C-alpha positions as CSV (number, residue, x, y, z in Angstrom):
1,M,0.0,0.0,0.0
2,K,2.8,2.4,0.9
3,S,4.3,2.1,-2.6
4,T,0.9,2.8,-4.2
5,V,0.7,6.0,-2.1
6,K,4.2,7.0,-3.2
7,N,3.3,6.3,-6.8
8,L,0.2,8.4,-6.4
9,G,2.2,11.3,-4.9
10,A,4.7,11.0,-7.8
11,A,1.9,11.1,-10.3
12,I,0.4,14.1,-8.7
13,R,3.8,15.9,-8.8
14,E,4.4,14.9,-12.5
15,N,0.9,16.1,-13.5
16,R,1.4,19.3,-11.6
17,Q,4.7,19.9,-13.3
18,R,3.3,19.0,-16.7
19,V,0.5,21.5,-16.3
20,G,3.1,24.0,-15.2
21,I,1.8,25.1,-11.8
22,S,3.6,25.3,-8.4
23,Q,2.7,23.5,-5.2
24,V,1.4,26.9,-3.9
25,A,-0.9,27.4,-6.9
26,L,-2.2,23.8,-6.7
27,A,-2.8,24.2,-3.0
28,K,-4.8,27.4,-3.6
29,K,-6.9,25.6,-6.2
30,C,-7.5,22.8,-3.7
31,K,-8.2,25.1,-0.8
32,T,-5.3,23.6,1.3
33,G,-1.8,24.5,2.2
34,Q,1.4,24.1,0.2
35,F,2.8,21.9,3.0
36,T,-0.1,19.4,2.5
37,I,0.5,19.2,-1.3
38,S,4.2,18.6,-0.5
39,K,3.4,15.8,1.9
40,V,1.1,14.1,-0.5
41,E,3.6,14.4,-3.3
42,N,6.2,12.7,-1.0
43,G,4.0,9.8,0.0
44,R,1.5,10.9,2.6
45,T,-2.0,9.4,2.0
46,P,-4.4,12.1,0.9
47,T,-8.0,12.2,2.1
48,L,-10.6,11.3,-0.6
49,G,-11.8,14.9,-0.5
50,L,-8.3,16.3,-1.2
51,L,-7.8,13.7,-3.9
52,E,-11.1,14.9,-5.5
53,R,-10.0,18.5,-5.3
54,I,-6.6,17.7,-6.8
55,A,-8.3,15.9,-9.7
56,R,-10.7,18.8,-10.3
57,A,-7.7,21.2,-10.2
58,F,-6.2,19.1,-13.1
59,G,-9.5,19.3,-14.9
60,C,-10.3,15.6,-14.6
61,G,-12.2,13.2,-12.4
62,V,-10.5,11.0,-9.9
63,M,-11.1,7.9,-12.0
64,I,-9.5,9.5,-15.0
65,C,-6.5,10.6,-13.0
66,F,-6.1,7.0,-11.6
67,E,-6.4,5.6,-15.0
68,E,-3.5,7.7,-16.1
69,I,-1.5,6.5,-13.2
70,R,-2.3,2.8,-13.9
71,T,-1.6,3.2,-17.6
72,A,1.7,5.0,-16.9
73,K,2.8,2.1,-14.6
74,K,2.4,-0.3,-17.5
75,G,4.7,1.9,-19.6
76,A,2.2,2.7,-22.3
77,P,2.4,6.3,-23.5
78,R,-0.9,8.0,-23.4
79,E,-2.3,11.4,-24.3
80,S,-2.8,13.5,-21.2
81,T,-6.4,14.4,-20.3
82,L,-5.2,17.3,-18.2
83,K,-6.4,20.8,-19.0
84,G,-4.2,22.6,-21.5
85,K,-2.0,19.6,-22.3
């Protein structure tokens, strides 16, 4: 389970960087603090509510964001569904 959470955090970081926003900007969109985003990106388990807000900030639903993570783990390239990319 711990590696799944780390993978989730890494995927959130990668998506945030792909979209070109800072942790501070993502935190504001999610109505949380930068420290919380940093902790999640570094392996802390996010609440479902925060996960939903992060997905909305990226312009996708939680299931779509998880699909991208699952697909990326298999090594298959995939078009991003994130806003603006």
